[in-house]
Structures are given as structure tokens and as C-alpha cells.
C-alpha positions in Angstrom: -37.6 31.2 -48.6 -38.2 33.8 -51.2 -39.4 32.3 -54.5 -37.1 34.4 -56.6 -34.3 36.3 -54.9 -33.3 38.9 -57.4 -30.1 40.6 -56.3 -28.5 43.6 -57.9 -24.9 44.2 -57.6 -22.0 46.2 -59.0 -20.1 44.7 -61.9 -16.9 46.6 -62.1 -17.9 50.1 -61.4 -20.4 50.8 -64.1 -23.3 48.7 -65.3 -25.8 47.3 -62.7 -27.2 43.9 -63.7 -29.7 41.7 -61.9 -28.9 38.1 -61.2 -31.1 35.6 -59.5 -30.1 32.4 -57.8 -31.2 29.1 -59.3 -34.0 28.2 -56.9 -34.4 24.7 -58.4 -30.7 23.9 -57.9 -30.8 25.2 -54.4 -33.4 22.7 -53.4 -30.8 20.0 -53.9 -28.8 21.3 -51.0 -31.3 19.7 -48.6 -29.8 16.4 -47.4 -33.2 14.7 -48.0 -33.4 15.9 -51.6 -33.3 13.2 -54.3 -30.2 12.4 -56.3 -31.1 14.5 -59.4 -31.6 17.7 -57.3 -28.4 17.0 -55.4 -26.5 16.6 -58.7 -27.9 19.9 -59.9 -26.9 21.7 -56.7 -23.3 20.4 -57.1 -23.2 21.5 -60.7 -24.5 24.9 -59.7 -21.9 25.2 -57.0 -19.2 24.5 -59.5 -20.7 27.0 -61.9 -20.8 29.7 -59.2 -17.2 29.0 -58.3 -16.0 29.5 -61.8 -18.1 32.5 -62.6 -16.4 35.8 -62.3 -19.1 37.6 -60.5 -21.9 35.2 -59.4 -20.3 34.9 -55.9 -21.6 38.4 -55.3 -25.1 37.1 -55.3 -24.1 34.9 -52.4 -22.5 37.8 -50.6 -25.6 39.9 -51.0 -27.8 37.0 -49.8 -25.8 36.7 -46.6 -25.6 40.5 -46.0 -29.4 40.9 -46.6 -30.4 37.7 -44.8 -32.5 36.8 -47.9 -32.7 33.1 -47.2 -33.8 31.3 -44.0 -32.8 27.8 -45.2 -29.7 26.8 -43.3 -28.3 24.8 -46.2 -28.5 27.7 -48.5 -26.7 30.0 -46.0 -24.0 27.4 -45.6 -23.7 27.1 -49.4 -23.3 30.9 -49.7 -20.4 30.8 -47.2 -18.8 28.0 -49.1 -18.9 30.0 -52.3 -17.4 33.0 -50.5 -14.7 30.7 -49.0 -13.8 29.5 -52.5 -13.4 33.1 -53.7 -11.1 34.1 -50.8 -9.0 30.9 -51.0 -8.5 30.7 -54.8 -9.7 33.9 -56.6 -8.8 36.6 -54.2 -6.0 38.2 -56.2 -8.2 38.5 -59.2 -10.8 40.6 -57.4 -10.9 44.4 -57.7 -10.4 46.7 -54.6 -14.2 47.3 -54.6 -15.0 43.6 -54.7 -12.6 42.9 -51.8 -14.2 45.7 -49.9 -17.6 44.1 -50.6 -16.4 40.8 -49.0 -15.2 42.6 -45.8 -18.5 44.6 -45.6 -20.6 41.5 -46.2 -19.0 39.7 -43.3 -19.2 42.6 -40.9 -22.9 43.2 -41.9 -23.6 39.5 -41.3 -21.9 39.7 -37.9 -24.0 42.7 -36.9 -27.2 40.9 -37.9 -26.3 38.0 -35.6 -26.8 40.1 -32.5 -30.3 41.1 -33.6 -31.6 37.7 -34.9 -34.4 36.3 -32.7 -32.7 32.9 -33.0 -29.0 32.2 -33.1 -27.7 30.5 -36.3 -27.0 26.8 -36.2 -23.6 25.8 -34.9 -22.4 24.5 -38.2 -23.1 27.8 -39.9 -21.4 29.8 -37.1 -18.3 27.6 -37.5 -18.2 27.9 -41.3 -18.6 31.7 -40.9 -15.7 31.7 -38.5 -13.6 29.8 -41.0 -14.4 32.4 -43.7 -13.5 35.2 -41.3 -10.2 33.5 -40.5 -9.3 33.0 -44.2 -9.9 36.6 -44.8 -7.8 37.5 -41.8 -4.9 35.4 -43.1 -5.2 37.1 -46.5 -5.7 40.7 -45.4 -4.4 41.3 -41.9 -0.8 42.3 -43.0 -2.0 44.5 -45.8 -5.6 45.7 -46.1 -7.2 45.0 -42.7 -4.8 45.6 -39.8 -7.8 46.5 -37.6 -9.4 43.1 -38.2 -9.9 42.2 -34.5 -10.6 45.8 -33.4 -13.4 46.0 -36.0 -14.9 42.8 -34.8 -14.6 43.8 -31.1 -16.3 47.1 -31.8 -19.2 45.3 -33.4 -19.7 42.6 -30.8 -18.8 44.4 -27.6 -20.1 42.1 -24.8 -23.2 40.9 -26.6 -23.4 37.1 -25.9 -24.1 36.2 -29.6 -21.4 38.5 -30.8 -18.9 37.1 -28.2 -19.7 33.6 -29.3 -18.8 34.5 -32.9 -15.7 36.4 -31.8 -14.4 33.4 -29.9 -15.2 31.0 -32.8 -13.2 33.3 -35.1 -10.3 33.3 -32.7 -10.3 29.5 -32.7 -10.5 29.4 -36.5 -7.5 31.9 -36.7 -5.5 29.8 -34.3 -6.3 26.7 -36.4 -5.1 28.5 -39.6 -1.8 29.7 -37.9 -0.8 26.8 -35.7 -2.8 23.7 -36.4 -0.2 20.9 -36.1 -2.3 18.5 -38.2 -2.2 20.7 -41.3 0.9 20.4 -43.5 1.8 24.0 -44.6 4.0 24.9 -47.5 7.2 26.8 -46.6 5.6 30.0 -48.0 2.5 29.5 -45.7 4.7 28.8 -42.7 6.7 32.0 -43.3 3.4 34.0 -43.7 2.0 32.4 -40.5 5.2 33.3 -38.5 4.9 36.9 -39.8 1.2 37.0 -38.9 1.9 35.8 -35.3 4.7 38.2 -34.9 2.6 41.1 -36.1 -0.3 40.1 -33.8 2.0 39.9 -30.8 3.1 43.4 -31.5 -0.2 45.0 -32.5 -3.2 43.3 -30.9 -2.5 40.4 -28.6 -2.5 42.5 -25.3 -5.9 43.9 -26.3 -7.2 40.4 -27.2 -6.0 39.1 -23.8 -7.8 42.0 -22.1 -11.0 41.2 -24.0 -10.7 37.5 -22.8 -10.4 38.7 -19.2 -13.5 40.9 -19.6 -15.5 38.1 -21.2 -14.5 35.7 -18.4 -15.3 38.2 -15.7 -18.6 39.1 -17.3 -19.8 35.6 -18.0 -18.2 33.2 -15.5 -21.2 33.0 -13.3 -24.1 33.4 -15.8 -23.0 31.8 -19.1 -20.9 28.7 -18.7 -20.9 28.0 -22.5 -19.2 31.3 -23.4 -16.9 31.0 -20.4 -15.8 27.5 -21.5 -15.3 28.7 -25.1 -13.2 31.6 -23.8 -11.1 29.3 -21.6 -10.5 27.1 -24.7 -9.3 30.2 -26.6 -6.9 31.1 -23.8 -5.6 27.5 -23.7 -5.0 27.5 -27.5 -3.2 30.9 -27.7 -1.0 30.4 -24.6 1.3 28.2 -26.6 2.4 31.1 -28.8 1.8 34.4 -27.0 3.8 36.0 -24.2 3.0 33.8 -21.2 3.2 36.7 -18.7 0.0 38.1 -20.2 -1.8 35.0 -18.8 0.4 33.5 -16.1 -0.2 36.4 -13.7 -2.1 36.8 -10.5 -5.5 38.1 -11.9 -5.8 35.4 -14.5 -4.5 32.5 -12.4 -6.7 33.4 -9.5 -9.7 33.5 -11.8 -8.8 30.1 -13.3 -8.3 28.6 -9.9 -11.7 30.0 -8.9 -13.2 28.1 -11.9 -11.7 24.9 -10.7 -14.3 24.7 -8.0 -17.3 25.5 -10.4 -18.6 22.3 -11.7 -19.6 23.5 -15.2 -16.3 25.3 -15.7 -13.7 23.1 -14.1 -12.9 20.7 -16.9 -12.2 23.5 -19.3 -10.2 25.4 -16.6 -8.2 22.3 -16.0 -7.2 22.1 -19.6 -6.4 25.8 -19.7 -4.1 25.5 -16.7 -2.5 22.4 -18.3 -1.6 24.5 -21.4 -0.1 27.3 -19.2 2.0 24.8 -17.2 3.1 23.1 -20.4 4.5 26.2 -21.9 8.3 26.5 -21.9 9.7 29.1 -19.5 12.6 29.7 -17.1 13.0 26.7 -14.8 13.0 28.7 -11.6 9.9 30.7 -12.6 8.2 27.4 -13.8 8.8 25.9 -10.4 7.3 28.9 -8.7 4.2 28.9 -11.0 3.6 25.1 -10.4 4.0 25.5 -6.7 1.5 28.4 -6.5 -1.1 26.3 -8.4 -0.4 23.2 -6.3 -1.2 24.9 -3.0 -4.7 25.3 -4.2 -5.2 22.3 -6.3 -4.2 19.5 -4.0 -7.2 20.1 -1.8 -9.6 19.6 -4.8 -8.7 16.0 -5.2 -9.6 15.0 -1.7 -13.3 15.6 -2.0 -13.8 14.5 -5.6 -15.5 11.5 -7.2 -16.4 12.8 -10.7 -14.3 10.6 -13.0 -14.5 12.9 -16.1 -13.1 15.8 -14.1 -10.5 13.6 -12.3 -9.2 12.4 -15.7 -8.6 16.1 -16.7 -7.2 16.8 -13.2 -4.8 13.8 -13.5 -3.6 15.2 -16.8 -3.0 18.5 -15.2 -1.0 17.0 -12.2 0.9 15.0 -14.8 1.7 18.2 -16.7 2.8 19.9 -13.5 5.0 17.0 -12.5 6.6 16.7 -15.9 7.2 20.5 -16.0 9.0 20.4 -12.6 11.1 17.4 -13.8 12.0 19.4 -17.0 13.1 22.3 -14.7 15.1 20.0 -12.5 16.9 18.6 -15.6 17.7 22.1 -16.9 19.0 23.3 -13.5 21.3 20.3 -13.1 22.6 20.9 -16.6 23.3 24.6 -15.7 25.0 23.5 -12.4 22.5 25.3 -10.2 22.4 22.6 -7.5 20.6 24.7 -4.9 17.6 25.4 -7.2 17.7 21.9 -8.5 17.4 20.6 -4.9 14.4 23.0 -4.2 12.8 21.7 -7.4 13.4 18.1 -6.5 11.7 18.7 -3.1 8.7 20.2 -5.0 8.6 17.0 -7.2 8.8 14.8 -4.1 5.9 16.7 -2.5 3.6 15.7 -5.5 4.4 12.0 -5.3 1.7 11.1 -2.8 -0.9 12.8 -5.1 0.6 11.0 -8.1 0.3 7.6 -6.4 -3.4 8.3 -5.5 -4.1 9.0 -9.1 -2.0 6.1 -10.4 -3.9 3.6 -8.2 -7.3 5.1 -9.0 -9.8 2.4 -10.1 -10.6 4.3 -13.3 -7.9 3.5 -15.9 -8.2 6.8 -17.7 -7.3 8.7 -14.5 -4.5 6.3 -13.9 -3.2 6.4 -17.4 -3.0 10.2 -17.5 -0.4 10.3 -14.7 1.9 7.6 -16.0 4.2 10.1 -17.8 5.0 11.9 -14.5 5.6 8.5 -12.8 7.9 7.4 -15.5 9.9 10.6 -15.5 10.1 10.6 -11.7 11.7 7.1 -11.8 14.1 8.4 -14.4 15.3 11.0 -11.8 15.7 8.4 -9.1 17.8 6.3 -11.5 20.2 9.2 -11.8 20.7 9.7 -8.1 23.7 8.1 -6.4 21.7 6.9 -3.4 18.0 6.8 -2.6 16.5 8.1 0.7 14.2 5.8 2.7 11.2 7.9 1.4 12.3 7.5 -2.2 12.7 3.7 -1.7 9.2 3.7 -0.2 7.9 5.6 -3.2 9.5 3.1 -5.6 7.8 0.3 -3.7 4.5 2.1 -3.7 4.7 2.6 -7.5 5.6 -1.1 -7.9 2.5 -2.2 -5.9 0.3 0.2 -7.8 1.5 -1.2 -11.1 0.9 -4.8 -9.9 -2.6 -3.9 -8.8 -3.5 -2.0 -11.9 -2.2 -4.8 -14.3 -5.1 -6.9 -13.0 -8.1 -7.6 -15.3 -11.5 -6.5 -13.9 -14.6 -8.5 -13.7 -16.1 -6.9 -16.8 -13.3 -7.8 -19.2 -14.9 -9.9 -22.0 -12.3 -12.6 -23.1 -14.7 -14.2 -25.6 -15.6 -11.1 -27.4 -13.0 -8.4 -27.0 -14.3 -5.0 -28.0 -13.1 -1.4 -27.6 -12.9 -1.4 -23.8 -10.8 -4.5 -23.9 -8.5 -3.0 -26.5 -8.1 0.1 -24.4 -7.1 -2.0 -21.4 -4.5 -3.9 -23.5 -3.0 -0.5 -24.4 -3.1 0.7 -20.8 -1.3 -2.6 -19.8 1.5 -1.7 -22.3 2.0 1.7 -20.5 2.2 -0.1 -17.2 4.8 -2.5 -18.6 7.0 0.5 -19.5 6.7 1.6 -15.9 7.7 -1.9 -14.7 10.7 -1.8 -17.0 11.7 1.6 -15.6 11.3 0.2 -12.0 13.6 -2.6 -12.9 16.3 0.0 -13.9 15.9 1.9 -10.6 15.9 -1.1 -8.3 16.0 -4.6 -9.9 16.4 -6.3 -6.5 13.3 -4.7 -5.2 11.3 -5.6 -8.3 12.4 -9.2 -8.1 11.6 -9.5 -4.4 8.2 -7.9 -4.8 7.2 -10.1 -7.8 8.5 -13.2 -6.0 6.4 -12.4 -2.9 3.2 -11.8 -4.9 3.8 -14.9 -7.1 4.5 -17.3 -4.3 1.6 -16.1 -2.1 -0.8 -16.4 -5.0 0.3 -19.8 -6.4 0.2 -21.4 -2.9 -3.5 -20.8 -2.9 -4.4 -20.7 -6.6 -7.4 -23.1 -6.2 -9.2 -20.5 -4.0 -7.9 -17.4 -5.7 -9.8 -15.3 -8.4 -8.6 -15.8 -11.9 -7.4 -12.2 -12.4 -5.1 -12.5 -9.4 -3.6 -15.8 -10.6 -3.2 -14.4 -14.2 -1.4 -11.3 -13.0 0.9 -13.3 -10.7 2.1 -15.4 -13.7 2.1 -12.3 -15.9 4.5 -10.5 -13.6 6.9 -13.5 -13.8 6.5 -13.3 -17.6 7.3 -9.6 -17.6 10.4 -10.0 -15.5 12.1 -11.6 -18.6 12.1 -8.2 -20.4 12.4 -6.0 -17.3 15.6 -7.8 -16.2 17.2 -8.3 -19.6 20.0 -10.9 -20.3 21.6 -12.0 -23.6 19.9 -15.0 -25.3 17.5 -15.7 -22.5 20.2 -16.9 -20.1 18.1 -16.1 -17.0 19.3 -19.1 -15.1 23.1 -18.5 -15.1 25.2 -15.5 -14.0 23.8 -13.5 -11.1 23.0 -16.2 -8.5 20.3 -14.3 -6.6 18.4 -13.5 -9.7 18.9 -17.0 -11.3 17.8 -18.7 -8.1 14.7 -16.5 -7.7 13.5 -17.1 -11.3 14.3 -20.8 -11.1 12.3 -21.2 -7.9 9.3 -19.3 -9.5 9.5 -21.5 -12.6 9.6 -24.6 -10.6 6.6 -23.5 -8.6 4.7 -22.6 -11.8 5.2 -26.0 -13.4 4.7 -28.1 -10.3 1.8 -26.2 -8.7 -0.8 -27.6 -11.0 -2.0 -24.1 -11.9 -2.1 -25.1 -15.6 -5.4 -26.7 -14.8 -7.0 -23.4 -13.7 -10.4 -23.1 -15.4 -9.9 -19.7 -17.1 -8.5 -19.1 -20.6 -6.4 -16.1 -19.4 -4.6 -18.2 -16.8 -4.1 -21.1 -19.2 -2.6 -18.9 -21.9 -0.4 -17.0 -19.5 1.0 -20.3 -18.2 2.0 -21.5 -21.7 3.4 -18.1 -22.7 5.6 -18.0 -19.6 6.8 -21.6 -20.1 7.9 -20.8 -23.6 9.5 -17.5 -22.6 11.7 -19.2 -20.0 12.5 -22.3 -22.2 16.1 -22.2 -20.8 14.7 -23.3 -17.4 14.2 -26.8 -18.8 17.9 -27.2 -19.6 18.6 -26.7 -15.9 15.7 -28.8 -14.6 14.8 -31.2 -17.5 12.7 -33.4 -15.2 9.8 -31.0 -15.6 9.6 -31.5 -19.4 7.1 -34.4 -19.4 4.7 -32.5 -17.1 4.7 -29.5 -19.4 4.3 -31.6 -22.6 1.3 -33.3 -21.0 -0.3 -29.8 -20.4 0.4 -28.8 -24.0 -1.2 -32.0 -25.4 -4.3 -32.5 -23.3 -7.5 -30.5 -22.6 -5.4 -27.7 -21.1 -3.7 -27.0 -24.4 -4.3 -28.4 -27.9 -7.6 -30.1 -26.8 -8.9 -27.1 -25.0 -12.6 -26.2 -25.6 -11.6 -22.6 -26.6 -10.4 -22.2 -30.3 -8.4 -19.2 -29.2 -6.5 -21.2 -26.7 -6.0 -24.1 -29.1 -4.6 -22.0 -31.9 -2.2 -20.0 -29.7 -1.1 -23.2 -27.9 -0.3 -24.9 -31.2 2.1 -22.0 -32.1 3.6 -22.0 -28.6 4.0 -25.8 -28.7 6.0 -25.7 -31.9 8.3 -23.1 -30.3 8.7 -25.2 -27.1 9.5 -28.4 -29.0 12.1 -26.5 -31.1 13.8 -25.1 -28.0 14.2 -28.7 -26.6 16.3 -29.9 -29.5 
């Protein structure tokens, strides 16, 4: 670092004065500096922000690459950012021009530097470029992107900055997490409209060139570019991207290991974009012909999680098209779309049943919406009935705890599984709406088989059998818990299962998850004991001895105490 950076700059148009940066204060920017220096640096930052002209020292420092310390460079960008955000209207034409020139000069230097800047500096620079874009594009700097492109061309360092700037511009214009004032929202709409008219086709062309140029020799830039395409797809004309040359290139990336996750996300954004239902069906079908073969030879779970999300997006896109076509009365196209949906079900089932819960979780939306379609059909074909049954078996299997689940010390993984189970419960409820008889019969079969041999069955299978009985109460709703009157078939089935539960001796199973599930289910179906009161003493004993209130686990004791009070109240 230079001991004293003396920088001359223009003040107004006339007198040139020399200003130097406070070197002592700058030392406080280092994260390891002591508190006094850090305090001084903060005060200096505030002083530079308020000062009319001191920001120009920072501009000059950036343009001339005066400092090599990363924290000082970052600091200079922060000062510039403050000027553009809060003081821009007070600057003269010449000063505004100076900011533009500073940024372009800095960008040119990036391509010649022996070492690239640290990522945090490149990101901050991109934010400052984006702020200037938002401020000047409509008035002073309509050639913003063309100027940047003419500087960077296909230089890898330059392309890196160009792509970061594009992401920063997208964040300014469409970031859903930022609350914009109505004035900003209006300005952003106008900016997007103007970009669509004036530069988007050229930007898309540049992305194609970047992808073509770097896809086989610079995976980092290629992935960055795919991320840009995925971000912009949501608000530009889709036909610029959803065309043969782009789609073929993206499909090619799907079989390149370092690119495929980003390509997957990009295709997901394309599929997710609203478009004419018939065109959407064609697009999804063209992708599917290539994609379904990918899954067959794949075992990389990170990729499969993205792939599952993509298949989910394609399935939901087809279902949205089907819904629109039905609404428009186009029965022929609706039928074609339904066939396309049905053709994805076997892939959906393979992903749903996958042992990795993230992969399975990502496809649940498609599954849920598919069942919603079946619910609306007047009659189900044999294949559709088989699909319903397959989904049901998958849900039952996936509800099961795995060996690693830590019941004594539940952490993040356990919390994620609990959330995942909630998603599966929604599927089970939807299955009950499509075919309550089938659900009841399937649960009954699993329940009876498991409880007949509970002594020799693993805890997770016993727990899930009782859990399924518990879940039926919400899946097959009745008023005021009257499960044991009304529909005879249902009442008999539930009554039989409850009788088996309380007489099988399973309450003695040596695992807390089974014990708790037993008590939860007994209390949920309290009305059973009005029909068969002879079982009350058996259940009370279970509550009061080492299975319940005297259990070795405090967790079981406290939950059982609460459930016991509810059970006793229900018997009054």
C-alpha cells in the first residue's frame, strides 16, 4: 500500500486541490485491527459519506488501482455506492460522468490484472454497476450493456464481471425478497420494458456465445451463465430461450457432470414459465424424451435432487396445462396432455420411493396434483388405480423412520424428517379423497400383518403401522370423532384395528417411538371405548405402569401424563 496516496481531482470545473486519504483510519478496515482503529475507520467512512467531494478520492483510487489492500478497495466501492444511492441528484454532470468512467476503467483493469479480485470485491463492484444502471439506463446511459460488452468481449475475467453485473441487475429489478416502494416498482417495470425492447435479444445472444465458448473448458463461467439465463427467463420473451439451439445445448449440459446441476435448474425455470398450454405440453414432451434416460444410470444424490425438482416442475406444468385446456373446453388437447402426464408417473414413483428424502420430497408436489386430477375424473382406469396403489405403498414405506434417527437427541436431520413426514401426510389425505376404500384396505393389511408379528418386527415398522392407523382419523374425517358409527365397512375396519392394537400387547414394545404412538392412537380414537368398554382396564394399566407414567424416558412420561388426562376426561 502507498504510504500517502495523494489524489488530485476536479472540484467543480475550476480549482484543482489535492486530498489524501487518512491512512491511519484505513488501517481500521482490517478485520483484525483493534477496536480503536476500527472505530476510527467507521467515523472516517461517515465523514466521507457526508463530504461533498471526498468520494472522488475513492473513485480515483479505484480507477488508478492505488491500493492493493482488499478491505480498502471494498471500502472505496461502499463510498461510491452511497453516493449513487443517496447523493446522485446533487452531483454535477461532470461528477456523474466521472463515476461512469471510474467503473469502466476499473472493469478494463480487471482483464489485465495478474490475479483476479476476491469474490467479495467483484460482487460489491457488480452491485455498484447495477445501482448505476437503475439510476442512469433510462436517461444518461442507454448503452450500459453494450459499453460493458465492448470492454469485456469474451475475456474470461471480463465475462465473469459481466455475468455478476447481470445477476445484480436482476436482483435490483425482480428480487422477490426486497420490498419496493410503488415508485421503485413503477421504475423497475419501465426498466424491464425498455430492456426487452432495446437490449434483451443482444444479451441473449451474448449468453449463447459465452455458453458455446466456455461449456467445455470453463465450467465456472458456464454455470454462472446458466444461472443468469435461469434468472432472466422469468421476465423476458421465452421464445428467445425455449428454442432448438438453446434447449439442445442445455440438454447437452445435462450429461456433463460439472454443468448438469445448474443446467437442471435452468431447465426448471424455463418449464416453470407461464405459456400457452399446448406449447407448454410440446416443450415438456421434447425435454422428456431426452431426460428420462438420464435417471436410469444415475446415483449422484445431489444431482438427483435437482433432477427430481425438474421432473416435478414438468409434471406440474403439464397439470396446469390440462386444467387450462379443460377450462377452455378443448377436450382433445386435454386428453393428449393427460396422456403425457400419465407417461411421467412411473418416473415420479421411482423418485418418490427413492431412499434419499430430499429427492423424494422434491416430487411430492407433482404427486399431489396428479391425485387431484384423478379425484376429478368420473372413473379411474385400471392403470390409474394401480398408480394410486403404488403412491400409497410409497407413502407408507417413506413414512418409516430410518436406523439413524436419534430419538434421544433430535437435531436438524430429525427435524427435516418430521417436516418431510408432514408432506407425506398431505399425500395420504389426498389419497383418501381419491379412494378411501383403497386406503382403508391398504392400511388394514399393513397394520394386521405387522401387529401379528410385532415381537419379531423392527421398531420402525411397528411404529409406522400404528402411525397409519392414527393418520386415518384425519384422512377419513367424521364429525366429533364418530369413527365407530355410520359407514359400516369403515367403522368395522377401524374397530377391528383398535381391538387388535389394545389386545396385541404391542404397548410393551421396547422402543419409545412405538410406546408414544400407541398412547397417541388410543387417545385419538377414544370413542372406541364407548363401543367396547371392556378394554378400558387394559389401557389404564398401560398408562399407569412402566409403559406410561413410570417409563424410564422423561419424554415418554411427560407426554403420557398429558395424554392420560385427556383419556380420563373422555371416559366421563
